[in-house]
N, C-alpha and C positions, 0 to 999 in steps of 0.2 A: 791839792790839785797841781799836776805837772803842767806848767805853761809852755813847755817845749814841744808838746804834742801838736800835731796838725789839727786845727779846728775844722772838722768836716762840715759843720753847718756854715761856717764862714766860706769855706771852699765851694759849697753848693750854692750859696747866695752869690758869690763872685761869678760862678759859671752862669747863673741865671741872669745876672745883670749884663753879662757880655753875650747873652743869647747863644750860649753853647748848647747844641742839641745832642752832641756826641763827643766823647773823649775816650781814648784808649791809649794805654802805655804798656808795652810789654812785648812778648814774643808773638810774632805774626805767624799763624798757622792756618791751614785751610779750614780747620774746625772753628777757630776764632772768627775768621773771615765770614764763614757761613752764618754763625750766630749773630754777629754784629750786622751782617747784611740783611737778615730777616727783620731785625729791629729797625734798621734804617729804612727799609722799604715800607714798613708799617707806618713810620713817622711821615714819610714823604708822599705816600700814596703812589698811584700808578700813573700820575701825570707825566708828561714828557720831561719836565725838569727833574722829577724824581729819578727817572731812568738815566738821565745824563749825570746826575750827582752820584748815583750808585756806581755807574761805570767808571767815573773818575776816582771814586773812593777805592774801588777794587784795584785800579791801576796804581794808586799811591801805596796801597797795602802790598801789592806784588813787588813794587820797587824796594820796599823795606825788606820783605821776605828774601829777595834774591841778592840785594846789593848792600845791605847794612854791614858795616865792618864789625859790629857787635853781634855775636851769635850766641844762642843758647841751645843746648841739645834737647831735641824733642824725643821723649821716650816713645810716644805713639808712632812717630814717623821714623824713628831710628836714625835721624840725621839732624844737623844743626839748622836752625831757622833764625832769620833776622829779627833784631830787636829795634823797636822805634816807637814813635807816637803818631797818633792820628787825631785830628780835631775837626769838627764841623760846626761852623758858626752861621747863624741865620740873622740877616739884617733885613730891613724893610724891602730893599730893592735887589738884594743879591744874597747868595750863600758864599762862604769862603771855606774851602777845604784845605787843611794844613797837614803836612807830614814833616817828620824830622827823624834823622838817624845819623849815626856815625858813618863816615866814609874814610877810606885810606887816602892819605895826602897825595899820593902819586896820581889819583883819579881827579883831583880838584880842577886842574886846568882844563882837562877834556870835558868835564861836566859843565863847567862855566861856558866854554865855547859852544857846546851843543845847545844849551839854554839860550844863549845870545843869538845863535844861528836861527833857531826856531822862532824866537821872538821877532825877528826882522821880516818874517815871511807874511805875505798876504794869505787870506783864507784859501784862494785858489792854489797858490804855491804850496801851502801846507797839505792840501788834499793830494796834489801830484807827488809831493815828496813822500807822503804816507804810502801811497800806492807803490812808488818806486822802492821804498824800504821793505815793504811786505814781500816783494818779489825776490829780494836779495837773500841768498843763503847766509844764515848767521852763524852756523856752527855752534849754536847754544843760545842761552838767554842773553838778550840785550842787543837790539838793533836800533835803540832809541825810539822804537815804535810807541812805547808808553808816553814819553814826553810829547811826541808829536800828536798822539791821540788826545791827550788831555788839553793841549792847546786848541786843537780842532773842536773838541766838544764844548769847551768853555767859551770859545770865541774871544778870549782875553789872553794877554801875555802871561807867560810863566813868571811868577814873582819868586825869587829865590835869594837865599843868603847862605854863605859858607863861612863859618867861624872856626879858626884853628883851635884845637883842643890840646894837642901835644905834638911831639915830633912825628908821630905816626898817623894821627887821625884828625879829622875836622868834623864839625857838625853841619850837616846839610839840611836846611829848612826850605820847603817848597810850599807855596800857597797858590791856589787856583780859585779864581773868582768866577761864579756862574750867575749872570744877571737873570733876574726874575722877569723883568719887563719884556725883554725880547722873547722869552719863552711864552708869555701870555699872548703875544702877537701871533706866534706860530700856531698856537692851538685855537 
């Protein structure tokens, strides 16, 4: 028996012990997003929190799709798609959605500044900033709408980490916490 192989049963048990309800690593495409989305909706139901989590999940996936420095060519789409990972963890009082992908080093400082700027805003300021950014012509993908929207939907700060990988890239990790208790009060 080869002891260097990944023990899938151990991996499965570890995920269960950590309350991981979804994990994905690879190329993000509309097809993958649709398939994972159907399964996620089935797991979370149609409750308000399920809709919030699904919307945040889609935003995280779109960020990877558009902004990951690591790309793989999609034969179906005929163009490159971003590569990254997504994880959803369920705890007693909250869900945590994680994403991770490579980014170019020249984007690190701007991304850090945007996250910090969003994190210092009140919920009213976030709502106003979101409306303001939606009205702004972007000239393409990326007006930071996704980061703003995730902070608004989660009602919690963006938790992020950026680790240098090499001279050209860093690994950007983002986690979004969605409280269950507040959601129960709303419904």
